Backbone as JSON, one array per atom type, in Angstrom:
{
  "sequence": "MTAMTATAGEEQREFAFSERDFERARRMIRARAGIALADSKRDMVYSRLSRRLRALRLASFAAYLDLLDDPHADEWEAFTNALTTNLTSFFREAHHFDTLKALLGATPQRRPLLLWSAAASTGEEPYSMAIAACEAFGTLTPPVRILASDLDTQVLQSAERGIYPLERVERLDRERLRRFFRRGSGPYEGQCRVIDELRALVHFRQLNLLDARWPLRGPYTAIFCRNVMIYFDKPTQRDVLTRLVPLLADDGLLFAGHSESFFHAADLVHSCGRTVYRRA",
  "N": [[43.12, 33.67, -5.81], [40.95, 33.64, -8.57], [37.53, 34.43, -8.44], [34.82, 32.29, -9.38], [32.54, 32.94, -12.0], [29.1, 33.29, -11.62], [26.47, 31.47, -13.2], [23.57, 32.38, -15.18], [21.41, 31.0, -14.14], [22.33, 30.45, -11.58], [22.4, 32.91, -10.39], [19.84, 33.38, -9.57], [19.44, 31.77, -7.49], [19.05, 30.85, -4.01], [21.39, 30.31, -2.62], [24.79, 30.72, -3.55], [26.23, 28.49, -5.85], [28.79, 27.0, -6.97], [30.71, 25.55, -9.69], [32.91, 24.41, -8.56], [31.99, 23.86, -5.98], [30.06, 21.89, -6.56], [31.69, 19.85, -7.68], [33.23, 19.27, -5.49], [31.35, 18.29, -3.62], [30.55, 16.09, -5.08], [32.87, 14.52, -5.17], [33.08, 13.93, -2.47], [30.74, 12.38, -1.83], [31.19, 10.24, -3.42], [33.54, 9.14, -2.37], [32.61, 8.48, 0.13], [30.27, 6.87, -0.16], [30.43, 5.59, -2.56], [28.89, 6.47, -4.64], [28.49, 7.58, -7.87], [27.99, 10.53, -9.15], [26.38, 11.92, -11.91], [27.02, 14.62, -14.29], [24.56, 15.72, -14.8], [23.23, 15.73, -12.42], [23.52, 17.98, -10.97], [21.62, 20.04, -10.29], [19.96, 18.55, -8.63], [21.68, 17.97, -6.49], [22.11, 20.55, -5.51], [19.46, 21.23, -4.71], [18.85, 19.34, -2.69], [20.93, 19.58, -0.81], [20.77, 22.24, -0.12], [18.72, 22.38, 1.68], [19.92, 21.48, 3.99], [21.72, 23.55, 4.45], [19.94, 25.61, 5.13], [18.81, 24.5, 7.43], [20.99, 24.44, 9.13], [21.64, 27.04, 9.2], [23.56, 28.25, 7.53], [25.59, 30.21, 5.33], [26.74, 29.62, 2.9], [27.64, 27.15, 0.4], [30.27, 26.39, 0.48], [30.95, 26.78, 3.17], [29.31, 24.87, 4.31], [30.31, 22.45, 3.2], [32.81, 22.53, 4.28], [32.35, 21.66, 6.85], [32.38, 18.95, 6.54], [34.96, 18.22, 6.27], [35.99, 17.02, 8.44], [36.14, 13.67, 8.96], [34.64, 12.38, 10.85], [32.52, 13.93, 11.47], [29.28, 14.85, 12.66], [27.51, 15.67, 10.72], [27.9, 14.15, 8.46], [26.15, 11.98, 8.26], [23.62, 13.16, 7.68], [24.3, 14.43, 5.28], [24.9, 12.23, 3.6], [22.45, 10.88, 3.68], [20.87, 12.79, 2.4], [21.73, 12.73, -0.25], [21.17, 10.24, -1.14], [19.29, 8.16, -3.16], [16.04, 6.93, -2.9], [13.98, 4.8, -4.15], [11.33, 2.72, -4.37], [9.06, -0.11, -4.16], [6.32, -2.25, -3.22], [6.79, -5.61, -4.11], [8.24, -4.96, -6.38], [9.48, -5.52, -9.63], [8.24, -8.16, -10.06], [8.73, -10.79, -10.88], [11.05, -11.58, -9.63], [10.29, -12.26, -7.06], [8.68, -14.45, -7.45], [10.66, -16.2, -8.3], [12.16, -16.27, -5.94], [10.33, -17.56, -4.18], [10.17, -20.08, -5.39], [12.81, -20.88, -5.06], [13.06, -20.98, -2.24], [11.24, -23.01, -1.7], [12.56, -25.16, -2.78], [14.89, -25.44, -1.4], [16.83, -27.2, 0.95], [15.92, -27.22, 4.34], [17.88, -25.53, 6.19], [17.71, -24.47, 9.17], [17.61, -21.24, 10.56], [16.73, -20.19, 7.19], [18.73, -17.8, 5.63], [18.19, -14.53, 4.45], [18.9, -11.56, 2.55], [18.3, -8.19, 2.18], [19.89, -5.8, 0.6], [19.64, -3.16, 0.03], [17.51, -1.76, 1.49], [15.88, 0.47, 1.77], [12.8, 2.1, 2.32], [11.58, -0.17, 3.21], [9.81, -1.74, 1.67], [10.86, -3.72, -0.03], [12.22, -5.78, 1.7], [9.95, -6.54, 3.23], [8.32, -7.53, 1.22], [9.85, -9.74, 0.53], [9.53, -11.16, 2.89], [6.78, -11.7, 2.8], [6.73, -13.33, 0.51], [8.17, -15.51, 1.52], [6.43, -16.41, 3.54], [4.3, -17.23, 1.94], [5.56, -19.2, 0.43], [6.11, -21.19, 2.31], [3.67, -21.55, 3.46], [2.85, -20.47, 5.93], [2.73, -18.07, 8.63], [4.97, -17.98, 10.08], [7.55, -18.62, 8.78], [10.6, -20.54, 8.19], [12.77, -18.48, 8.09], [15.15, -15.78, 8.21], [15.48, -12.39, 7.82], [17.74, -10.01, 6.83], [17.76, -6.57, 6.62], [19.26, -3.98, 5.19], [20.64, -0.66, 4.82], [22.15, 2.33, 3.59], [21.08, 4.74, 4.33], [19.95, 6.14, 7.19], [17.56, 7.36, 7.91], [15.51, 6.36, 6.22], [15.56, 3.75, 7.07], [14.56, 3.91, 9.67], [11.93, 4.58, 9.1], [11.21, 2.28, 7.69], [11.35, 0.3, 9.65], [9.16, 0.88, 11.22], [7.08, 0.13, 9.58], [4.76, 1.27, 8.47], [2.55, 2.52, 6.05], [1.26, 4.73, 3.47], [-1.99, 4.16, 2.11], [-2.05, 4.2, -0.66], [0.36, 3.14, -1.38], [0.1, 0.44, -1.33], [-1.89, -0.22, -3.03], [-1.76, -1.65, -5.39], [-1.43, -4.27, -4.75], [-2.8, -7.59, -4.56], [-6.07, -8.47, -3.29], [-6.07, -10.59, -1.46], [-3.46, -10.69, -0.42], [-3.4, -8.18, 0.77], [-5.37, -8.48, 2.75], [-4.28, -10.52, 4.3], [-1.71, -9.74, 5.13], [-1.58, -7.07, 5.95], [-2.76, -4.36, 8.02], [-5.38, -2.14, 8.18], [-5.33, 1.3, 9.06], [-6.96, 3.38, 11.53], [-8.75, 6.23, 12.85], [-6.28, 8.47, 13.96], [-4.59, 7.24, 12.2], [-5.89, 6.93, 9.85], [-6.17, 6.29, 6.39], [-3.79, 5.03, 6.19], [-1.74, 2.05, 6.43], [-0.47, -0.89, 8.1], [2.17, -3.26, 8.16], [1.72, -6.63, 9.23], [2.47, -7.86, 12.55], [3.76, -10.34, 12.52], [5.19, -10.36, 10.12], [6.96, -8.25, 10.55], [8.47, -9.36, 12.56], [10.09, -11.09, 11.21], [12.04, -9.62, 10.0], [15.08, -7.9, 10.3], [16.46, -4.79, 10.82], [19.26, -2.81, 9.87], [21.88, -0.37, 9.76], [24.13, -0.13, 7.07], [26.98, 0.32, 5.13], [27.82, -0.4, 1.92], [30.34, 0.05, 1.02], [32.0, -0.09, 3.16], [35.0, -1.19, 4.78], [34.84, -3.59, 6.12], [32.23, -5.96, 6.55], [29.85, -6.77, 8.97], [28.89, -9.48, 8.69], [27.97, -12.9, 8.17], [26.61, -15.09, 6.85], [25.79, -18.36, 5.48], [23.88, -16.89, 2.8], [20.75, -17.6, 1.5], [19.44, -16.09, -0.37], [20.29, -12.99, -1.85], [19.25, -9.79, -2.22], [20.29, -7.26, -4.09], [19.56, -4.71, -5.44], [19.28, -2.22, -7.93], [21.32, -0.65, -6.95], [23.95, -0.96, -7.76], [24.01, 0.5, -10.1], [24.75, 3.03, -9.43], [27.41, 2.88, -9.0], [30.76, 2.81, -10.28], [32.4, 0.54, -12.63], [34.77, -0.73, -11.44], [34.15, -0.37, -8.7], [31.75, -1.75, -8.52], [32.7, -4.34, -8.99], [34.32, -4.7, -6.77], [32.41, -4.71, -4.7], [30.9, -6.94, -5.47], [32.83, -8.91, -5.18], [32.9, -9.23, -2.48], [30.26, -9.8, -1.87], [29.6, -12.24, -3.13], [30.98, -14.48, -1.8], [29.35, -14.67, 0.43], [27.06, -15.9, -0.33], [25.04, -18.84, -0.21], [25.85, -22.14, -1.42], [23.9, -22.9, -3.25], [22.64, -20.53, -3.52], [21.05, -17.39, -4.58], [21.67, -14.33, -6.3], [20.08, -11.3, -6.66], [19.6, -8.75, -8.97], [19.07, -5.31, -10.11], [16.78, -4.19, -12.73], [18.17, -2.67, -14.57], [20.74, -3.4, -14.37], [23.73, -5.26, -14.98], [26.11, -7.92, -14.9], [28.16, -8.75, -16.61], [30.77, -8.09, -16.83], [31.9, -9.28, -14.73], [32.12, -12.04, -14.98], [33.64, -14.07, -13.97], [32.94, -14.18, -11.38], [30.11, -14.28, -11.01], [27.34, -15.85, -12.68], [24.71, -15.5, -15.07], [21.4, -16.66, -14.45], [18.82, -16.27, -15.11], [16.32, -13.65, -15.43], [18.02, -10.97, -14.62], [19.06, -12.37, -12.44], [21.44, -14.15, -10.56], [23.97, -16.7, -10.11], [26.64, -18.07, -8.11], [29.78, -18.14, -9.75]],
  "CA": [[42.36, 32.85, -6.75], [39.85, 34.39, -9.15], [36.23, 33.83, -8.15], [34.09, 31.82, -10.55], [31.38, 33.74, -12.34], [27.87, 32.5, -11.55], [25.64, 31.44, -14.4], [22.3, 33.09, -15.0], [20.58, 30.22, -13.25], [22.84, 30.52, -10.23], [22.13, 34.23, -9.83], [18.51, 33.38, -9.01], [19.37, 30.82, -6.39], [19.2, 31.37, -2.65], [22.81, 30.18, -2.27], [25.71, 30.53, -4.66], [26.6, 27.07, -5.97], [29.75, 27.02, -8.07], [31.17, 24.26, -10.21], [33.83, 23.87, -7.57], [31.17, 23.28, -4.91], [29.47, 20.65, -7.06], [32.73, 18.84, -7.81], [33.65, 18.88, -4.14], [30.3, 17.42, -3.08], [30.57, 14.85, -5.85], [34.01, 13.72, -4.69], [32.81, 13.49, -1.1], [29.76, 11.29, -1.78], [31.79, 9.06, -4.05], [34.47, 8.55, -1.42], [31.88, 7.99, 1.31], [29.24, 5.89, -0.45], [30.64, 4.97, -3.86], [27.91, 6.97, -5.59], [29.09, 8.39, -8.92], [26.96, 11.45, -9.62], [26.59, 12.46, -13.26], [26.94, 16.07, -14.4], [23.15, 16.1, -14.83], [22.68, 15.71, -11.06], [23.93, 19.21, -10.28], [20.46, 20.69, -9.68], [19.51, 17.69, -7.54], [22.59, 18.17, -5.37], [21.8, 21.86, -4.94], [18.16, 21.21, -4.06], [18.85, 18.53, -1.48], [21.86, 20.09, 0.2], [20.37, 23.58, 0.33], [17.89, 22.19, 2.88], [20.83, 21.37, 5.12], [22.24, 24.9, 4.71], [18.91, 26.34, 5.86], [18.66, 23.91, 8.77], [22.17, 24.78, 9.93], [21.78, 28.49, 9.1], [24.84, 28.55, 6.89], [25.43, 31.19, 4.25], [27.33, 29.19, 1.64], [27.96, 25.74, 0.24], [31.66, 26.18, 0.91], [30.94, 26.63, 4.63], [28.7, 23.58, 4.62], [31.22, 21.36, 2.85], [33.93, 22.58, 5.23], [31.99, 20.84, 8.01], [32.63, 17.55, 6.23], [36.39, 17.94, 6.24], [36.19, 16.08, 9.54], [35.46, 12.43, 8.56], [33.77, 11.9, 11.93], [31.52, 14.97, 11.76], [27.9, 14.38, 12.74], [26.78, 16.05, 9.52], [28.08, 13.16, 7.39], [24.94, 11.16, 8.13], [22.61, 13.95, 6.98], [24.81, 14.64, 3.91], [24.73, 10.98, 2.86], [21.01, 10.64, 3.53], [20.31, 13.75, 1.44], [22.13, 12.42, -1.62], [20.83, 8.86, -1.43], [17.99, 8.05, -3.82], [15.28, 5.8, -2.38], [12.8, 4.54, -4.97], [11.01, 1.32, -4.16], [7.63, -0.43, -4.07], [6.08, -3.66, -2.88], [6.89, -6.57, -5.21], [8.85, -4.36, -7.57], [10.05, -6.61, -10.43], [7.52, -9.26, -9.41], [9.28, -12.11, -11.23], [12.08, -11.94, -8.65], [9.67, -12.88, -5.88], [8.3, -15.8, -7.88], [11.9, -16.97, -8.26], [12.5, -16.48, -4.53], [9.43, -18.57, -3.63], [10.59, -21.38, -5.92], [14.09, -21.19, -4.43], [12.82, -21.37, -0.85], [10.56, -24.29, -1.69], [13.47, -26.22, -3.21], [16.11, -25.43, -0.58], [16.75, -27.95, 2.21], [15.73, -26.24, 5.42], [18.88, -25.29, 7.23], [16.95, -23.46, 9.92], [16.71, -20.63, 9.58], [17.33, -19.75, 5.95], [19.07, -16.38, 5.74], [17.96, -13.69, 3.28], [19.44, -10.22, 2.77], [17.94, -7.05, 1.33], [21.07, -4.96, 0.82], [19.26, -1.75, -0.17], [16.14, -1.94, 1.99], [15.13, 1.71, 1.65], [11.72, 2.26, 3.29], [11.12, -1.46, 3.71], [8.92, -2.5, 0.8], [11.53, -4.92, -0.55], [12.31, -6.87, 2.66], [8.63, -7.04, 3.6], [7.88, -8.37, 0.1], [10.57, -11.0, 0.7], [8.89, -11.87, 4.0], [5.5, -12.22, 2.3], [7.04, -14.45, -0.37], [8.55, -16.64, 2.37], [5.2, -16.92, 4.16], [3.54, -17.94, 0.92], [6.3, -20.4, 0.02], [6.03, -22.22, 3.36], [2.29, -21.69, 3.9], [2.74, -20.12, 7.34], [3.2, -16.74, 8.99], [6.25, -18.14, 10.78], [8.42, -19.45, 7.95], [11.96, -20.68, 8.75], [13.68, -17.53, 7.46], [15.54, -14.54, 8.88], [15.77, -11.42, 6.76], [18.5, -8.82, 7.16], [17.42, -5.44, 5.75], [20.26, -2.94, 5.45], [20.67, 0.48, 3.92], [23.07, 3.38, 3.99], [20.29, 5.87, 4.81], [19.36, 5.83, 8.49], [16.19, 7.88, 8.01], [14.56, 5.43, 5.61], [15.51, 2.55, 7.9], [13.63, 4.18, 10.77], [10.59, 4.48, 8.52], [10.98, 0.87, 7.34], [11.13, -0.49, 10.86], [7.79, 1.12, 11.68], [6.21, -0.67, 8.73], [3.51, 1.98, 8.24], [2.58, 3.05, 4.68], [0.01, 5.25, 2.93], [-2.73, 3.11, 1.41], [-1.74, 4.17, -2.09], [1.57, 2.35, -1.61], [-0.24, -0.99, -1.41], [-3.12, -0.37, -3.81], [-1.58, -2.59, -6.5], [-1.38, -5.63, -4.24], [-4.1, -8.25, -4.65], [-6.85, -8.37, -2.06], [-5.7, -11.63, -0.5], [-2.24, -10.25, 0.27], [-3.76, -7.06, 1.65], [-6.12, -9.01, 3.89], [-3.49, -11.41, 5.14], [-0.43, -9.22, 5.61], [-1.64, -5.66, 6.32], [-3.88, -3.92, 8.83], [-5.76, -0.77, 7.85], [-5.36, 2.18, 10.2], [-8.18, 4.15, 11.8], [-8.49, 7.4, 13.69], [-5.13, 9.25, 13.49], [-3.88, 6.47, 11.17], [-6.76, 6.8, 8.69], [-5.44, 6.46, 5.13], [-2.52, 4.31, 6.27], [-1.82, 0.65, 6.81], [0.76, -1.37, 8.72], [2.42, -4.68, 7.97], [1.39, -7.35, 10.46], [3.6, -8.09, 13.45], [4.48, -11.56, 12.13], [6.16, -9.98, 9.09], [8.0, -7.42, 11.16], [9.32, -10.23, 13.36], [11.01, -11.81, 10.33], [12.99, -8.69, 9.39], [15.96, -7.14, 11.21], [17.0, -3.64, 10.1], [20.51, -2.24, 10.39], [22.6, 0.51, 8.84], [25.34, -0.74, 6.53], [27.55, 0.93, 3.93], [28.43, -1.46, 1.12], [31.74, 0.37, 0.78], [32.81, -0.28, 4.37], [36.08, -2.17, 4.61], [34.38, -4.88, 6.64], [30.81, -6.12, 6.82], [29.66, -7.66, 10.11], [27.96, -10.5, 8.21], [28.59, -14.21, 7.98], [25.96, -15.95, 5.89], [25.51, -18.16, 4.05], [22.57, -16.37, 2.47], [20.05, -18.3, 0.43], [19.16, -15.08, -1.4], [20.7, -11.62, -1.59], [18.68, -8.79, -3.11], [21.11, -6.05, -4.17], [18.92, -4.22, -6.65], [19.27, -0.78, -8.2], [22.39, -0.03, -6.18], [25.17, -0.99, -8.56], [23.97, 1.51, -11.17], [25.38, 4.26, -8.94], [28.83, 2.61, -8.84], [31.51, 2.51, -11.51], [32.68, -0.89, -12.77], [35.68, -1.24, -10.4], [33.46, -0.43, -7.41], [30.82, -2.88, -8.63], [33.45, -5.59, -8.85], [34.76, -4.81, -5.37], [31.25, -5.11, -3.9], [30.58, -8.32, -5.83], [33.86, -9.79, -4.63], [32.56, -9.5, -1.09], [28.92, -10.36, -1.81], [29.5, -13.62, -3.62], [31.3, -15.49, -0.79], [28.3, -14.76, 1.43], [25.97, -16.71, -0.87], [25.08, -20.29, -0.07], [26.25, -22.79, -2.68], [22.75, -22.87, -4.16], [21.98, -19.24, -3.33], [20.86, -16.52, -5.73], [21.86, -12.89, -6.19], [19.09, -10.6, -7.47], [20.04, -7.41, -9.34], [18.03, -4.47, -10.67], [16.5, -4.43, -14.14], [19.12, -1.93, -15.4], [22.09, -3.81, -13.97], [24.25, -6.53, -15.51], [27.44, -8.19, -14.36], [28.94, -9.48, -17.58], [32.17, -7.77, -16.61], [32.36, -10.07, -13.58], [31.69, -13.41, -15.27], [34.41, -15.02, -13.14], [32.34, -14.17, -10.04], [28.71, -14.71, -11.07], [26.81, -16.04, -14.03], [23.27, -15.28, -15.13], [20.56, -17.85, -14.48], [17.45, -15.78, -15.25], [16.23, -12.2, -15.64], [18.77, -10.26, -13.56], [19.29, -13.3, -11.33], [22.78, -14.7, -10.75], [24.54, -17.69, -9.19], [28.11, -18.04, -8.01], [30.46, -18.75, -10.9]],
  "C": [[41.18, 33.67, -7.27], [38.53, 33.69, -8.89], [35.56, 33.42, -9.44], [32.88, 32.72, -10.77], [30.14, 32.86, -12.3], [27.14, 32.55, -12.87], [24.35, 32.18, -14.11], [21.4, 32.35, -14.04], [21.01, 30.35, -11.82], [22.51, 31.86, -9.57], [20.76, 34.29, -9.16], [18.38, 32.46, -7.8], [19.56, 31.51, -5.03], [20.65, 31.36, -2.21], [23.63, 30.09, -3.55], [26.18, 29.08, -4.67], [27.5, 26.95, -7.21], [30.05, 25.61, -8.56], [32.12, 23.6, -9.23], [33.08, 23.22, -6.41], [30.59, 21.94, -5.34], [30.51, 19.54, -7.14], [33.19, 18.36, -6.44], [32.62, 17.94, -3.5], [30.3, 16.07, -3.78], [31.71, 13.94, -5.41], [33.72, 13.13, -3.31], [31.84, 12.31, -1.06], [30.31, 10.05, -2.45], [32.74, 8.36, -3.09], [33.73, 7.89, -0.26], [30.98, 6.8, 0.98], [29.4, 5.21, -1.8], [29.72, 5.48, -4.94], [28.6, 7.91, -6.59], [28.0, 9.28, -9.52], [27.32, 12.01, -10.99], [26.49, 13.98, -13.23], [25.49, 16.55, -14.31], [22.52, 16.18, -13.45], [22.98, 17.0, -10.29], [22.75, 19.89, -9.59], [19.92, 19.87, -8.51], [20.37, 17.89, -6.3], [22.3, 19.51, -4.71], [20.5, 21.81, -4.13], [18.21, 20.49, -2.72], [19.78, 19.09, -0.4], [21.48, 21.49, 0.69], [19.45, 23.49, 1.55], [18.76, 22.1, 4.13], [21.43, 22.74, 5.46], [21.22, 25.71, 5.51], [18.8, 25.83, 7.29], [19.8, 24.33, 9.7], [22.46, 26.29, 9.93], [23.17, 28.89, 8.59], [24.61, 29.42, 5.66], [25.94, 30.69, 2.91], [27.57, 27.69, 1.61], [29.38, 25.45, 0.7], [31.72, 25.97, 2.42], [30.34, 25.29, 5.03], [29.68, 22.43, 4.35], [32.46, 21.36, 3.75], [33.64, 21.75, 6.47], [32.38, 19.38, 7.8], [34.11, 17.23, 6.06], [36.79, 17.01, 7.38], [35.44, 14.79, 9.2], [34.52, 11.88, 9.62], [32.68, 12.92, 12.29], [30.12, 14.38, 11.76], [27.14, 14.64, 11.44], [26.91, 15.04, 8.39], [26.83, 12.33, 7.18], [23.87, 11.9, 7.35], [23.02, 14.18, 5.52], [24.56, 13.39, 3.06], [23.25, 10.68, 2.64], [20.41, 11.54, 2.45], [20.59, 13.35, 0.0], [21.86, 10.97, -2.0], [19.43, 8.82, -2.02], [17.28, 6.79, -3.32], [13.97, 5.66, -3.16], [12.49, 3.06, -4.88], [9.5, 1.14, -4.15], [7.5, -1.89, -3.67], [6.09, -4.49, -4.16], [7.34, -5.91, -6.51], [9.64, -5.45, -8.3], [9.54, -7.95, -9.88], [8.11, -10.63, -9.71], [10.37, -12.53, -10.25], [11.48, -12.66, -7.45], [9.09, -14.24, -6.21], [9.52, -16.71, -7.84], [12.31, -17.27, -6.83], [11.63, -17.57, -3.92], [9.83, -19.97, -4.11], [11.9, -21.82, -5.27], [13.89, -21.69, -3.0], [12.16, -22.75, -0.77], [11.48, -25.45, -2.03], [14.71, -26.35, -2.35], [15.92, -26.27, 0.68], [16.76, -26.96, 3.38], [16.83, -26.31, 6.46], [18.3, -24.16, 8.06], [17.86, -22.5, 10.66], [17.46, -20.33, 8.29], [17.54, -18.24, 6.04], [18.86, -15.68, 4.4], [18.46, -12.29, 3.6], [18.9, -9.27, 1.73], [18.99, -5.98, 1.57], [20.81, -3.48, 0.55], [17.79, -1.64, 0.2], [15.27, -0.71, 1.83], [14.04, 1.78, 2.71], [11.01, 0.95, 3.62], [10.25, -2.29, 2.79], [9.57, -3.79, 0.3], [11.64, -6.03, 0.51], [10.96, -7.4, 3.12], [8.03, -7.89, 2.47], [8.58, -9.72, 0.15], [9.92, -11.83, 1.81], [7.56, -12.46, 3.57], [5.74, -13.42, 1.4], [7.42, -15.69, 0.43], [7.33, -17.25, 3.04], [4.39, -17.72, 3.16], [4.24, -19.23, 0.49], [6.14, -21.53, 1.02], [4.62, -22.4, 3.91], [2.08, -21.4, 5.37], [3.22, -18.7, 7.57], [4.5, -16.79, 9.78], [7.18, -19.05, 9.98], [9.84, -19.51, 8.55], [12.97, -19.78, 8.03], [13.99, -16.4, 8.42], [16.02, -13.59, 7.8], [16.54, -10.24, 7.35], [18.14, -7.75, 6.14], [18.37, -4.3, 6.09], [20.14, -1.82, 4.44], [21.68, 1.47, 4.47], [22.33, 4.5, 4.71], [19.58, 5.5, 6.1], [17.91, 6.29, 8.6], [15.19, 6.91, 7.4], [14.48, 4.13, 6.42], [14.57, 2.72, 9.08], [12.19, 4.06, 10.29], [10.25, 3.03, 8.22], [10.65, 0.04, 8.57], [9.73, -0.3, 11.42], [6.79, 0.31, 10.86], [4.85, -0.05, 8.46], [3.6, 2.7, 6.88], [1.24, 3.68, 4.32], [-0.68, 4.15, 2.11], [-2.4, 3.04, -0.08], [-0.48, 3.36, -2.4], [1.27, 0.86, -1.76], [-1.43, -1.25, -2.33], [-2.98, -1.35, -4.96], [-1.48, -4.05, -6.04], [-2.76, -6.27, -4.34], [-4.77, -8.29, -3.28], [-6.44, -9.4, -1.02], [-4.45, -11.24, 0.26], [-2.55, -9.08, 1.22], [-4.46, -7.57, 2.91], [-5.22, -9.76, 4.85], [-2.31, -10.71, 5.81], [-0.45, -7.76, 6.06], [-2.87, -5.39, 7.18], [-4.13, -2.45, 8.54], [-5.85, 0.08, 9.12], [-6.7, 2.88, 10.35], [-7.82, 5.33, 12.69], [-7.33, 8.2, 13.14], [-4.35, 8.55, 12.38], [-4.77, 6.21, 9.95], [-5.96, 7.11, 7.41], [-4.09, 5.78, 5.12], [-2.77, 2.84, 6.59], [-0.47, 0.25, 7.4], [0.93, -2.85, 8.42], [2.18, -5.39, 9.3], [2.65, -7.65, 11.27], [4.42, -9.31, 13.06], [5.52, -11.26, 11.04], [7.31, -9.19, 9.7], [8.97, -8.27, 11.99], [10.35, -10.97, 12.51], [12.16, -10.95, 9.84], [13.76, -7.94, 10.47], [16.62, -6.04, 10.4], [18.3, -3.16, 10.74], [21.16, -1.39, 9.32], [23.88, -0.17, 8.38], [25.73, -0.03, 5.24], [28.26, -0.16, 3.14], [29.9, -1.18, 0.81], [32.61, 0.25, 2.03], [33.85, -1.36, 4.14], [35.67, -3.55, 5.09], [32.87, -4.84, 6.83], [30.65, -7.09, 7.98], [28.65, -8.77, 9.78], [28.71, -11.82, 7.99], [27.94, -15.03, 6.87], [26.01, -17.4, 6.36], [24.06, -17.72, 3.81], [21.97, -17.14, 1.31], [19.72, -17.34, -0.71], [19.66, -13.73, -0.92], [20.06, -10.74, -2.66], [19.56, -7.55, -3.02], [20.71, -5.36, -5.46], [18.97, -2.7, -6.72], [20.21, -0.01, -7.29], [23.62, 0.11, -7.06], [25.19, 0.06, -9.67], [24.61, 2.82, -10.73], [26.89, 4.1, -8.77], [29.5, 2.46, -10.2], [31.87, 1.03, -11.5], [33.66, -1.42, -11.73], [35.01, -1.35, -9.04], [32.45, -1.57, -7.41], [31.55, -4.19, -8.38], [33.91, -5.79, -7.4], [33.61, -5.28, -4.49], [30.89, -6.57, -4.2], [31.57, -9.31, -5.23], [33.58, -10.14, -3.18], [31.15, -10.08, -0.93], [28.91, -11.86, -2.08], [29.89, -14.66, -2.57], [30.24, -15.65, 0.29], [27.1, -15.57, 0.96], [26.15, -18.17, -0.5], [25.42, -20.9, -1.43], [25.14, -22.76, -3.71], [22.0, -21.55, -4.09], [21.91, -18.41, -4.6], [21.08, -15.07, -5.36], [20.89, -12.22, -7.16], [19.56, -9.16, -7.7], [18.87, -6.62, -9.91], [17.91, -4.64, -12.17], [17.48, -3.71, -15.06], [20.57, -2.37, -15.15], [22.47, -5.14, -14.62], [25.7, -6.67, -15.06], [28.29, -9.02, -15.31], [30.43, -9.23, -17.42], [32.75, -8.54, -15.43], [31.96, -11.53, -13.75], [32.48, -14.45, -14.48], [33.85, -15.1, -11.73], [30.92, -14.72, -10.03], [28.33, -14.99, -12.52], [25.29, -15.99, -13.99], [22.53, -16.61, -15.18], [19.09, -17.45, -14.57], [17.47, -14.28, -15.47], [16.8, -11.47, -14.44], [18.84, -11.08, -12.28], [20.6, -14.02, -11.59], [23.09, -15.77, -9.7], [26.04, -17.47, -9.12], [28.71, -18.73, -9.22], [31.22, -19.99, -10.43]]
}
């Protein structure tokens, strides 16, 4: 087989990274996590995976990707974590949390009400859900249980600690900061932590939305599955929705990201607000 010629940009890189390497990595992450990487993500893939080559002291991308030929290889977790994008903030798309508070206030209390953050990342979303529940019920012990799941195990570990740089909460109003966060001191100067009552409401676990089976029962009063579907093609989106929707309570709501729409699945869900859906 004739070797591919490196581009000018590739000649300056620490590791050779051919089109074949990129396509192979792209196929692997799609099969594993459903993530469809665009051609424009080539530099991102190189940057993130080259850290793994250094850590493992490997000389080439081909050697690294060969490790993943074993579907049970330990490296799969690091590979998936490296190519997973985690962008989040407290009360991101604030109107969703107003809708959640109204929903909780209007829902008969089947104790406890179940909520699910299906892409919890570093925890800002599920903790925002917990704050909304506390505000809706006027107590730090509202009748809710929140499942916070993510594909990336590293961000889940960070989320479970509930510790954040102060700049991550600077946009929250003073009352929320006073009530739900504790400022660090000494070695934790410049950081804050969510209060224990919030952490008690949230249970974190690793979950791949593409797994054949989910160990979940429901019914969930609210499912936040935001800014995940944009990485899936339409058939994969439909497959995930087909399994999400039956987990919703009859009056439950599905919250999507601002760039996501499910008009192609009108037989499964229908819009009832800004990127908010009910069962069809």
